C-alpha positions, 0 to 999 in steps of 0.5 A: 937780066935779059935784053928783051929787044934781042929775044925772038919771043919779044920781036914776034909778039910785037909783030903779032900786036901790029897784026892784031891792031890792023885786024881790029881796025876792020871790025864794026865800030860798035866793038870799039869798047868790046872785042877791039879793046879786049884783043888789043890789050891782050895782044899788047900784054904779051910783049909787055910782060916779056919786057917787064920780066926780062928786068927781073934779077931771078929767072924764077921771077922772069918765068912768072912774067912769061906765064902771064904772057902765055895767059894773055896769048890764050885770052887773045886766041879765045877772042879770035875764036869769038871774032870768027864766030861773029863772022868779023874774020874769015877762016883763012885769016883766023887760021893764019893768026891762030897758028901764029899765036900757037907758035908764039905760045910754044916758043914762050913755053920753051924759053920759060922751061929753059929758065927754070 
C-alpha cells in the first residue's frame, strides 16, 4: 500500500481540481449541468482514483486505478478544448491548463510503469 498523500501525482492533481473549479465558476450559468459539471467530475476523478488505488494490496490493481486517472485527465483535456472552441476561455489560459494536464498525464504514466 502507498500513502496517497505523499504522492506528487496526487498533490498535483488536487491542485488541478482547485484550478478547474475556479475556472468553471467563470462559465455561463447555463453550463451548470453541462461542461461545468462534466469538467469538475473529470478533474475530481483524477486524484480520487489515485487515492483509491493506493489502498490496493497489489501494484497491478493500483496500476488499473492509475489508468482510470489517466482516462479522466484525457476526458478533462477534451472538455478544455471544447471550452476554448466555445470561447469560454482564452488561448493563454487554455495552454497553461493543458500543459498542466499533460505534465500530470506523463507523471502518472511514469509512476504506473514503475509499478508494473
